[in-house]
N, CA and C of each residue as an Amber inpcrd file, in Angstrom:
protein
   612
  39.9960000  32.2070000  47.0100000  40.3810000  33.1000000  45.8200000
  42.0770000  33.0590000  45.7930000  42.2890000  33.4710000  44.6250000
  44.0360000  33.6240000  44.3890000  44.2900000  35.1700000  44.1050000
  44.9410000  35.6760000  44.9710000  45.5880000  36.9720000  45.1140000
  46.3860000  37.2300000  43.9620000  46.2940000  38.1800000  43.2470000
  47.0200000  38.8220000  42.2020000  48.1020000  39.7210000  42.5380000
  49.2910000  39.5940000  42.2780000  50.2590000  40.7300000  42.6310000
  50.5600000  41.3120000  41.2300000  50.6210000  42.8590000  41.6290000
  51.1530000  43.6260000  40.4460000  52.2880000  43.5990000  40.1920000
  52.6940000  43.5870000  38.6280000  54.0470000  43.4680000  38.5570000
  54.4570000  45.2530000  38.4450000  55.5600000  45.2220000  38.9880000
  56.1740000  46.6590000  38.8970000  57.2330000  46.9030000  38.0430000
  57.5470000  47.9960000  36.8210000  58.3130000  48.0770000  36.1020000
  59.5940000  48.9100000  36.6270000  60.4040000  47.9350000  36.7150000
  61.7950000  48.7590000  37.4920000  62.4510000  49.7030000  36.8580000
  62.7480000  50.6320000  37.2900000  63.3930000  51.9310000  36.7870000
  64.4550000  51.4880000  35.7670000  65.2020000  50.4110000  35.9650000
  66.2490000  50.0650000  35.0970000  65.7320000  49.5690000  33.7480000
  64.5060000  48.6770000  33.6750000  63.8280000  48.2330000  32.7260000
  63.3610000  49.2870000  31.6070000  62.6720000  50.6550000  32.4420000
  62.2740000  51.7210000  31.8450000  63.4510000  52.4040000  30.9260000
  64.4840000  52.5140000  31.6730000  65.6190000  53.2680000  31.0370000
  66.1000000  52.5920000  29.8310000  66.1370000  51.0800000  30.1490000
  66.7940000  50.3710000  29.0840000  65.8610000  50.2690000  27.8270000
  64.5870000  50.2610000  27.8530000  63.3250000  50.5180000  26.9280000
  63.6820000  51.8200000  26.3370000  63.7280000  52.5400000  26.8810000
  64.2330000  54.1020000  26.3050000  65.4160000  54.2110000  25.8150000
  66.1930000  53.3680000  26.0780000  67.6160000  53.6310000  25.3030000
  67.2770000  53.0150000  23.7180000  66.6890000  51.6280000  23.9410000
  66.5530000  51.0810000  22.5090000  65.6930000  52.0650000  21.7150000
  64.5590000  52.5260000  22.1230000  63.9730000  53.3710000  21.2550000
  64.7570000  54.4780000  20.7780000  65.4280000  55.1400000  21.5500000
  66.2630000  56.1660000  21.1140000  67.5150000  55.8580000  19.9600000
  68.0730000  54.7650000  20.1160000  68.9960000  54.1250000  19.2880000
  68.2350000  53.9390000  18.0440000  67.1210000  53.3840000  17.9770000
  66.2960000  53.1250000  16.9740000  65.5710000  54.3320000  15.9890000
  65.5680000  55.4720000  16.8890000  65.3900000  56.4980000  16.0370000
  66.5150000  57.0570000  15.3740000  67.3500000  57.1160000  16.0280000
  68.8450000  57.5590000  15.4640000  69.0000000  56.9000000  14.0900000
  68.9360000  55.5480000  13.9380000  69.3030000  54.6070000  12.9000000
  68.4570000  54.8460000  11.7750000  67.0690000  55.3940000  12.2970000
  65.9470000  55.7080000  11.3880000  66.6130000  57.2770000  10.6580000
  67.0910000  58.1780000  11.1220000  67.3170000  59.5550000  10.5820000
  68.6350000  59.4380000  10.1940000  69.4740000  58.5140000  10.3070000
  70.8910000  58.2450000   9.6840000  70.6450000  58.1200000   7.9330000
  69.8110000  57.6350000   7.5690000  69.4520000  57.4100000   6.4600000
  69.3870000  58.5820000   5.4990000  70.3110000  58.5370000   4.2360000
  69.8350000  59.5490000   3.2860000  68.7830000  59.9170000   2.9050000
  68.0600000  58.5170000   2.6200000  66.6250000  59.2300000   2.0470000
  65.7480000  58.4080000   3.2740000  64.6900000  59.0970000   3.2310000
  63.7170000  58.5480000   4.0500000  62.8160000  57.5880000   3.5300000
  62.9540000  56.7810000   2.3150000  62.5550000  56.0550000   1.7250000
  63.0330000  54.5370000   1.5520000  62.4410000  53.4980000   1.8670000
  62.8600000  52.1000000   1.8290000  63.7470000  52.0130000   0.6100000
  65.1610000  51.3310000   0.5850000  66.1140000  51.1860000  -0.3030000
  65.5380000  50.2450000  -1.2020000  64.6570000  49.1580000  -0.9290000
  63.8210000  48.1440000  -1.5240000  64.9950000  47.8100000  -2.9290000
  64.3960000  47.6430000  -4.0830000  64.8420000  47.2590000  -5.2680000
  65.8990000  48.2790000  -5.6860000  65.5900000  49.6900000  -5.2150000
  66.7300000  50.4650000  -5.8430000  67.9600000  50.4120000  -5.3120000
  68.0230000  49.9620000  -4.0610000  69.5490000  49.7470000  -3.3270000
  69.7180000  50.6740000  -2.1930000  70.6990000  51.4800000  -1.9100000
  70.9020000  52.2770000  -0.7670000  71.3280000  51.4650000   0.3360000
  71.4500000  52.1290000   1.2610000  72.3360000  51.4310000   2.6480000
  71.7660000  52.2910000   3.6170000  71.2390000  51.5970000   4.7940000
  71.0960000  52.3100000   5.8930000  72.1240000  52.9460000   6.7600000
  73.2050000  52.4730000   6.3120000  74.3340000  53.3180000   6.7040000
  74.8990000  54.2920000   6.4100000  74.2170000  54.5760000   5.0020000
  75.0140000  55.9630000   4.2910000  73.8680000  57.3070000   5.0460000
  74.7180000  58.3040000   5.3580000  74.2130000  59.3190000   5.9180000
  74.4570000  60.8100000   4.8250000  73.6700000  61.5410000   5.2300000
  73.7780000  62.9420000   4.1360000  74.9920000  63.3850000   4.9050000
  75.6780000  63.9640000   3.9970000  77.1070000  64.8820000   4.2000000
  76.8770000  65.6590000   5.3890000  78.1210000  66.2590000   5.7190000
  78.1420000  67.0410000   7.0850000  77.7320000  68.4830000   6.7130000
  77.7000000  68.9200000   5.3660000  77.4520000  70.0780000   5.1810000
  78.8400000  71.2290000   4.9990000  79.8910000  70.6180000   5.2350000
  80.9480000  71.2010000   5.0840000  81.7040000  71.3590000   3.5960000
  82.1930000  72.5920000   3.2780000  82.7000000  72.3920000   1.9040000
  84.3530000  73.0080000   2.1910000  85.2410000  72.2690000   1.7630000
  86.4170000  72.3950000   2.1260000  87.3520000  72.8210000   0.8350000
  88.3490000  73.9000000   0.7690000  89.1440000  74.3900000  -0.3830000
  90.5790000  73.7700000   0.1110000  91.2560000  73.6150000  -0.9260000
  92.6220000  73.3320000  -0.5250000  93.4660000  73.7900000  -1.4240000
  94.6110000  74.3460000  -0.9230000  95.6370000  75.2710000  -1.7070000
  96.4110000  74.2860000  -2.5280000  97.0810000  75.0590000  -3.7020000
  97.4380000  74.3000000  -4.5710000  98.6290000  73.4810000  -4.2830000
  99.5420000  73.7170000  -3.5180000 100.6300000  72.9030000  -3.0180000
 100.1060000  71.8890000  -1.9130000  99.1810000  71.7330000  -1.2820000
  98.8230000  70.9500000  -0.3990000  97.5350000  69.7190000  -0.8380000
  97.2960000  69.8660000  -2.2640000  96.3710000  68.9400000  -2.5480000
  96.6550000  67.3450000  -3.0890000  95.9530000  66.6160000  -2.3560000
  96.2010000  65.0270000  -2.8050000  95.7110000  64.7090000  -4.0860000
  96.3160000  63.6710000  -4.5650000  95.9180000  63.3490000  -6.1760000
  94.7050000  62.3040000  -5.9130000  93.7460000  62.6640000  -7.1530000
  92.7320000  61.8460000  -7.0300000  93.2710000  60.2790000  -8.0420000
  92.6980000  59.3940000  -7.5240000  93.1910000  57.9370000  -7.8150000
  92.8440000  57.9650000  -9.6830000  92.9290000  57.2400000 -10.4010000
  93.0810000  57.0780000 -11.8430000  91.7810000  56.0760000 -11.9770000
  90.6270000  56.4330000 -11.4420000  89.4390000  55.3200000 -11.4170000
  89.4580000  55.0190000 -13.0200000  89.1140000  53.4860000 -12.9320000
  88.5900000  52.8980000 -14.1590000  87.2910000  51.9770000 -13.8410000
  86.5350000  51.7960000 -14.7530000  85.3340000  50.7930000 -14.5940000
  84.4630000  51.1070000 -15.3310000  83.3150000  50.4500000 -15.4230000
  81.8970000  50.3880000 -16.2470000  81.3810000  51.5670000 -15.8790000
  80.7740000  52.3170000 -16.7280000  79.6780000  53.4920000 -16.8030000
  78.4790000  52.6430000 -16.5880000  77.2200000  53.6030000 -16.3240000
  75.9590000  53.4180000 -15.8670000  75.0410000  52.7680000 -17.2970000
  76.0760000  53.1420000 -18.6870000  75.4770000  52.7270000 -19.7000000
  76.2700000  51.5710000 -20.3430000  77.3410000  50.6340000 -19.5520000
  78.2180000  49.5730000 -20.0120000  79.3070000  50.0140000 -20.7410000
  79.6460000  50.9930000 -20.6700000  80.6700000  51.5480000 -21.2780000
  82.0860000  51.7990000 -20.6120000  83.4950000  51.3830000 -20.8040000
  84.4080000  51.6770000 -20.2300000  84.6730000  53.1990000 -19.7770000
  85.1500000  53.6760000 -18.6130000  85.2230000  54.9370000 -18.2510000
  86.2690000  54.9490000 -17.5550000  87.1660000  55.9400000 -17.7370000
  88.4790000  56.1330000 -16.9170000  88.6440000  57.6560000 -16.6660000
  88.8870000  57.7950000 -15.4020000  89.2680000  59.3660000 -14.8970000
  90.2050000  59.7950000 -15.4280000  91.2450000  59.0260000 -15.8580000
  92.4480000  59.4050000 -16.2680000  92.4910000  60.0910000 -17.5390000
  91.4130000  59.8400000 -18.3920000  91.1950000  60.2830000 -20.0030000
  90.8400000  61.6680000 -19.9660000  90.3290000  62.5250000 -18.6140000
  89.9680000  63.6410000 -18.5190000  91.1740000  64.6570000 -17.7850000
  92.2690000  63.9390000 -17.7720000  93.5070000  64.8780000 -17.0770000
  93.7370000  65.8730000 -18.0090000  94.1300000  67.0960000 -17.4660000
  94.2120000  68.3840000 -18.1640000  92.8210000  68.9540000 -18.5010000
  91.7790000  68.6600000 -17.8210000  90.4670000  69.3180000 -17.6660000
  90.4730000  69.5190000 -15.9760000  89.2110000  70.5370000 -15.8180000
  88.8980000  70.4540000 -14.4450000  87.6020000  69.7310000 -14.2170000
  87.7850000  68.6650000 -13.3370000  86.7260000  67.6310000 -13.2600000
  85.6790000  67.6490000 -12.2270000  84.6480000  67.6410000 -11.9550000
  83.6920000  67.9230000 -11.3410000  83.0450000  66.5610000 -11.0720000
  83.5700000  65.8950000  -9.9170000  83.1020000  64.2480000  -9.5190000
  82.4000000  64.3980000  -8.3950000  80.8420000  63.6860000  -8.7350000
  79.5780000  63.7710000  -7.6200000  79.4320000  62.3290000  -7.5810000
  79.0520000  62.0780000  -6.3380000  78.9070000  60.5510000  -5.7640000
  77.1550000  60.6730000  -5.3200000  76.5380000  59.7110000  -6.1580000
  75.0060000  59.8200000  -5.6830000  74.6650000  58.7360000  -6.1280000
  73.2330000  58.3150000  -5.7230000  72.5820000  57.2570000  -5.8770000
  70.8880000  57.7840000  -6.1100000  70.3960000  57.1610000  -7.2150000
  68.9040000  57.2150000  -7.3210000  68.1530000  57.1320000  -6.2460000
  68.2750000  56.7440000  -5.0260000  67.5630000  56.3150000  -4.0930000
  67.7430000  57.5600000  -3.0650000  68.6370000  58.4610000  -3.1490000
  69.0700000  59.2040000  -2.1220000  68.1700000  60.9080000  -2.3230000
  67.4560000  61.0310000  -1.6500000  66.4920000  62.1750000  -1.7090000
  67.6850000  63.2840000  -1.8540000  68.2980000  63.8330000  -0.9490000
  69.5270000  64.9410000  -1.3980000  70.0440000  65.1880000  -2.5910000
  70.3550000  63.8070000  -3.3510000  70.8110000  63.5770000  -4.6840000
  69.5470000  64.3030000  -5.6800000  68.7040000  63.9390000  -5.2960000
  67.6590000  64.1960000  -6.3930000  67.2060000  65.6870000  -6.3280000
  67.7060000  66.4140000  -5.5400000  67.5820000  67.6730000  -4.9570000
  68.3830000  68.5470000  -5.8500000  69.7390000  68.1020000  -5.6630000
  70.9850000  68.9270000  -6.1880000  71.0100000  68.4690000  -7.6890000
  70.3620000  67.1980000  -8.3750000  70.4010000  67.0040000  -9.6170000
  70.3680000  68.1590000 -10.6920000  69.1980000  68.8060000 -10.5490000
  69.0540000  69.9250000 -11.7310000  70.2520000  70.9640000 -11.5760000
  70.8270000  71.2950000 -10.2990000  71.9880000  72.0760000 -10.3540000
  73.2350000  71.4610000 -11.1390000  73.4320000  70.4950000 -10.7420000
  74.8220000  69.7050000 -11.2360000  74.4110000  70.0120000 -12.9530000
  73.0880000  69.4570000 -13.5050000  73.0820000  69.3660000 -15.1040000
  72.9940000  70.9700000 -15.2870000  72.7550000  71.7770000 -14.8000000
  72.8870000  73.0800000 -15.3500000  74.3100000  73.7330000 -15.3870000
  75.1930000  73.4030000 -14.4820000  76.4920000  74.1280000 -14.3250000
  77.2040000  73.3230000 -15.3330000  77.0090000  71.9250000 -15.5630000
  77.7340000  71.2540000 -16.4100000  77.3960000  71.6800000 -17.7770000
  76.2470000  71.8190000 -18.3240000  75.9680000  72.5930000 -19.6820000
  76.5150000  73.6790000 -19.4390000  76.5010000  74.5870000 -18.6220000
  77.2200000  76.1070000 -18.7150000  78.6100000  75.9310000 -19.1210000
  79.1600000  74.9150000 -18.3980000  80.7280000  75.1200000 -18.2900000
  81.5630000  74.1770000 -19.0560000  80.8480000  73.1880000 -20.0890000
  81.4270000  72.2230000 -21.0250000  82.4330000  72.9890000 -22.0130000
  82.0000000  73.8920000 -22.4230000  83.0600000  74.7520000 -23.3460000
  83.9880000  75.6000000 -22.6180000  84.2000000  75.4780000 -21.3150000
  85.4640000  75.9710000 -20.4750000  86.6020000  74.9030000 -20.0850000
  86.2850000  73.7640000 -20.5290000  87.4970000  72.6140000 -20.1160000
  86.9500000  72.0740000 -18.7540000  85.5340000  72.2320000 -18.5690000
  85.0290000  71.4030000 -17.2560000  84.6370000  70.0600000 -17.7930000
  84.4480000  69.0490000 -16.9900000  84.3410000  67.7040000 -17.4080000
  83.1740000  67.2590000 -15.9590000  82.2170000  66.9210000 -15.9630000
  81.1610000  66.4800000 -14.7530000  81.3910000  65.0510000 -14.7940000
  81.6790000  64.2620000 -13.9260000  81.6610000  62.9370000 -13.9520000
  81.1700000  62.2710000 -12.5760000  80.1050000  61.3320000 -12.5780000
  79.3490000  61.0460000 -11.5230000  79.9520000  59.6490000 -10.9840000
  79.7460000  59.1950000  -9.8850000  79.7610000  57.9810000  -9.2580000
  78.8170000  57.6100000  -8.6600000  77.9430000  56.2840000  -9.5650000
  76.4960000  56.1100000  -8.9950000  77.0050000  55.0150000  -8.2470000
  76.3460000  55.3300000  -6.7260000  76.7470000  53.8580000  -5.8540000
  75.5270000  53.6760000  -5.4360000  75.4600000  52.2810000  -4.5610000
  74.6010000  51.6260000  -3.7230000  73.1690000  51.4610000  -4.7240000
  73.3270000  51.5470000  -6.0680000  71.9170000  51.4420000  -6.7880000
  72.3370000  49.9980000  -7.2620000  71.5090000  48.9180000  -7.1260000
  71.3470000  47.6240000  -7.4810000  71.5760000  47.4590000  -9.0610000
  70.7910000  48.1520000  -9.6300000  70.5560000  48.1680000 -11.2690000
  70.9440000  49.4720000 -11.7950000  71.7280000  49.2800000 -12.8370000
  72.0150000  50.4840000 -13.5870000  70.8510000  51.2710000 -14.3900000
  69.8350000  50.4320000 -14.3120000  68.6370000  50.9980000 -15.0060000
  67.7600000  52.1480000 -14.2530000  68.1870000  51.9300000 -12.8610000
  67.7360000  52.8240000 -11.9580000  68.3930000  54.4060000 -11.9360000
  69.9280000  54.2890000 -12.5440000  70.5880000  55.2750000 -12.5800000
  70.3850000  55.9210000 -13.8180000  70.0980000  55.0910000 -14.8710000
  69.8240000  55.9290000 -16.3530000  68.6290000  56.5140000 -16.3460000
  67.6630000  56.1150000 -15.4790000  66.2890000  56.6700000 -15.4460000
  66.4370000  57.9510000 -14.4790000  67.3520000  58.0840000 -13.6880000
  67.3780000  59.2390000 -13.0000000  68.1130000  60.2860000 -13.7390000
  69.0670000  60.0040000 -14.5060000  69.6450000  60.7940000 -15.5940000
  68.8160000  61.3520000 -16.7480000  67.7900000  60.4190000 -17.0590000
  66.8740000  61.0710000 -18.1360000  65.6530000  62.0230000 -17.3730000
  65.4640000  61.7710000 -16.0580000  64.5590000  62.6750000 -15.1610000
  64.9910000  64.0710000 -15.0060000  66.3190000  63.9740000 -14.9260000
  67.0710000  65.5090000 -14.1290000  67.9760000  65.8570000 -15.3790000
  67.8030000  65.4000000 -16.6590000  68.6770000  66.0060000 -17.7950000
  70.1430000  65.6500000 -17.5200000  70.4310000  64.8990000 -16.8900000
  72.0160000  64.4510000 -16.6830000  72.5340000  63.8150000 -17.9190000
  73.7540000  64.8170000 -18.6890000  74.0540000  64.3520000 -19.6280000
  75.4640000  63.6000000 -19.8220000  76.0940000  63.9290000 -18.4960000
  77.4480000  63.5070000 -18.5840000  77.5020000  61.9790000 -18.1060000
  78.6650000  61.4660000 -17.9850000  78.6920000  59.9160000 -17.7540000
  78.8940000  59.8720000 -16.3150000  78.5840000  58.7740000 -15.6330000
  78.6050000  58.2240000 -14.3250000  79.5400000  56.6520000 -14.1070000
  80.1360000  56.3620000 -13.5080000  80.8100000  55.3310000 -12.8720000
  79.5110000  54.2600000 -12.4440000  79.3380000  52.9530000 -12.6350000
  78.4600000  52.4990000 -11.8580000  79.1410000  51.4690000 -10.9560000
  78.8360000  51.6610000  -9.5820000  79.5670000  51.3810000  -8.4560000
  78.5820000  50.8990000  -7.5230000  77.7250000  49.7560000  -7.7730000
  76.8970000  49.5450000  -6.8310000  77.3120000  48.9530000  -5.3030000
  78.4180000  48.5180000  -5.4410000  78.8530000  47.8630000  -3.8660000
  79.6730000  48.9100000  -3.4800000  80.2680000  50.3010000  -3.8780000
  80.7750000  51.4640000  -3.3870000  82.0480000  51.1190000  -3.2150000
  82.8520000  50.4860000  -4.1850000  84.3140000  50.2570000  -3.8720000
  85.0820000  51.0630000  -4.6180000  84.2880000  51.8880000  -5.3450000
  85.2260000  53.0080000  -6.1570000  85.5220000  53.9570000  -5.1460000
  84.8510000  54.4150000  -4.2760000  84.9480000  55.3960000  -3.3780000
  86.1080000  55.1250000  -2.3990000  86.5270000  53.9230000  -2.0560000
  87.2700000  53.6950000  -1.3150000  88.6990000  53.8380000  -1.7500000
  89.0950000  54.0710000  -3.2640000  90.2100000  54.3870000  -3.4990000
  90.8260000  55.5440000  -3.5180000  90.0040000  56.3700000  -3.0140000
  90.1220000  57.7210000  -2.7890000  91.3650000  57.8550000  -1.5000000
  92.2370000  58.9650000  -1.4880000  93.1280000  59.1300000  -0.3670000
  92.2690000  59.3260000   0.4590000  92.7670000  58.9100000   1.8660000
  92.2190000  59.0910000   3.4660000  91.6720000  60.5640000   3.4310000
  90.5990000  60.7450000   4.1030000  90.0820000  61.9530000   4.4060000
  89.6580000  62.9290000   3.0780000  89.4950000  62.2770000   1.9420000
  89.1530000  63.1460000   0.7720000  87.5920000  62.9850000   0.4570000
  87.3750000  61.9170000   0.7740000  85.9360000  61.0870000   0.2880000
  85.2790000  60.1970000   0.8760000  84.5310000  60.5900000   2.0240000
  83.8550000  59.3360000   3.0870000  82.8880000  58.5490000   2.5770000
  83.1170000  57.0020000   2.6190000  82.3300000  56.2630000   1.8260000
  80.6200000  56.6270000   2.3010000  80.4830000  57.2120000   3.3810000
  79.0390000  57.0900000   3.9800000  78.2680000  58.4090000   3.7410000
  79.3280000  59.5030000   3.0750000  78.8210000  60.7490000   2.9750000
  78.1560000  60.8910000   1.5630000  76.4930000  60.9590000   1.1900000
  76.0900000  60.8430000  -0.0250000  74.9870000  62.0210000   0.0210000
  74.9230000  62.9640000  -0.5490000  75.9380000  63.0760000  -2.0170000
  77.0340000  63.9360000  -1.4790000  78.1500000  63.6040000  -2.2250000
  79.3920000  64.4480000  -2.0450000  80.1770000  65.0090000  -3.3240000
  80.7610000  66.0350000  -3.2240000  81.3670000  66.3680000  -4.6780000
  82.7240000  66.9170000  -4.4600000  83.6060000  66.4030000  -5.6280000
  84.8790000  66.9020000  -5.5800000  85.2220000  67.6970000  -6.7900000
  86.1640000  68.4780000  -6.5940000  86.5790000  69.2360000  -7.8090000
  88.0570000  69.1720000  -7.8960000  88.2480000  68.3030000  -8.9640000
  89.6600000  67.8380000  -9.3140000  90.3520000  68.9720000 -10.2740000
  91.6440000  69.4760000  -9.9320000  91.9890000  70.5170000 -11.0060000
  92.6140000  69.8400000 -11.9790000  93.2190000  70.7520000 -13.0930000
  94.0460000  70.1070000 -14.3640000  94.8960000  69.1660000 -14.1460000
  95.5860000  69.0450000 -13.0280000  96.8550000  68.1480000 -12.8750000
  96.3800000  66.8560000 -11.9290000  95.0830000  66.9840000 -11.7990000
  94.7390000  65.4270000 -11.0940000  94.4260000  66.1290000  -9.5320000
  94.8220000  66.9350000  -8.8660000  94.9110000  67.4310000  -7.4620000
  93.3970000  67.6910000  -6.8400000  92.7640000  66.8760000  -5.8420000
  91.5560000  67.2550000  -5.2600000  91.7540000  69.0320000  -4.4360000
  91.0380000  69.8260000  -5.4010000  91.0020000  71.2920000  -4.9330000
  89.8810000  71.5040000  -4.0390000  88.6410000  70.7910000  -4.2120000
  87.5320000  71.3180000  -3.5730000  86.7800000  70.1080000  -2.9320000
  86.2030000  69.8600000  -1.6550000  85.2340000  68.8080000  -1.3290000
  84.1870000  69.3450000  -0.7210000  83.0800000  69.1810000  -1.1260000
  81.7300000  69.3670000  -0.5470000  80.8310000  68.1480000  -0.0980000
  80.7140000  68.2940000   1.1690000  80.1840000  66.8950000   1.7860000
  78.4020000  67.3080000   2.1090000  77.9090000  67.7340000   0.8590000
  76.2190000  68.0670000   0.9820000  75.8770000  68.1010000  -0.2940000
  74.5420000  68.2290000  -0.3000000  73.9790000  68.2490000  -1.6690000
  74.0140000  70.2190000  -2.0220000  74.5890000  70.3690000  -3.2170000
  74.8740000  71.9210000  -3.6300000  73.8780000  72.7710000  -4.3840000
  73.6440000  73.8360000  -4.0180000  72.9270000  74.6140000  -4.5630000
  73.7540000  75.1000000  -5.9440000  72.8250000  75.7120000  -6.8470000
  73.5770000  76.2130000  -8.0190000  74.7210000  76.9640000  -8.0530000
  74.3850000  77.9840000  -7.0060000  75.3420000  79.2310000  -6.7770000
  76.6220000  78.4920000  -5.9110000  76.5520000  77.7530000  -5.0730000
  77.4220000  76.9530000  -4.2010000  78.2720000  76.2050000  -5.2370000
  77.7530000  75.5220000  -6.0820000  78.5280000  74.9290000  -7.0590000
  79.5140000  75.8180000  -8.0830000  78.7980000  77.0100000  -8.5090000
  79.4300000  77.9440000  -9.2610000  80.5620000  78.5470000  -8.4000000
  80.2740000  78.6070000  -7.3110000  81.4620000  79.2460000  -6.1130000
  82.5690000  78.7100000  -6.1090000  82.4740000  77.2090000  -6.0320000
  83.6370000  76.3430000  -5.7370000  84.4050000  75.9590000  -7.1930000
  83.7290000  76.2070000  -8.2590000  83.9930000  75.6370000  -9.1760000
  85.0650000  76.9100000  -9.7750000  84.6750000  78.0360000 -10.1220000
  85.3240000  79.2940000 -10.8400000  86.4980000  79.4310000 -10.3110000
  86.9920000  79.2450000  -9.0600000  88.4550000  79.5160000  -8.6110000
  89.4980000  78.4540000  -9.2840000  88.7950000  77.2540000  -9.5140000
  89.5140000  76.3780000 -10.0790000  89.7470000  76.4660000 -11.6850000
  88.7390000  76.6510000 -12.1400000  88.9770000  77.2170000 -13.6250000
  89.8070000  78.4120000 -13.8170000  89.6590000  79.4410000 -13.1550000
  90.7480000  80.3580000 -12.9920000  92.0250000  80.0430000 -13.1760000
  92.4260000  79.0460000 -12.4340000  93.9820000  78.4350000 -12.2000000
  94.7480000  78.3140000 -13.5070000  93.8190000  78.3700000 -14.5650000
  94.4510000  78.2610000 -15.9440000  95.3790000  76.9580000 -16.0980000
């Protein structure tokens, strides 16, 4: 008769296994959207914003870069063309659940402030196909243009500590002189968006 020896799980093995499971859980929670990126794009390293809204005094504002690129409709788009207007720049992806939540708010405020010298512009990031971005715009009534930035390179042109590349969605309010007046690292409610925009409009 062959005696069988019980295999004992060492405490170190159990601890290592628990650590691996915890790390996997954190990675799963870090994605902006709980859905699989799939054909829509996305990135497991993208995280939802920190929830912070930061305003910058006039004399301390960093200049936004003169972004140029192709829009989601295949047309040339340049941020410099809107100098002299207040610009609301929103970074988003069709794969991002918080972006979908805030989209109706952006559409509403954009329509209400268009005749007050305010221009909304998007940066569509991590979508593999521009068609996904256009479908998003149709769904939520977005009529303003967006840069098509599938690789996320346009975000890297912004000054350090102004627009984190992994915080989606993010929104900047840029003053008439091109200075970054407000930074929001979260999905904005309509009330929050109006509250951060009105003081910059009032600067005249």
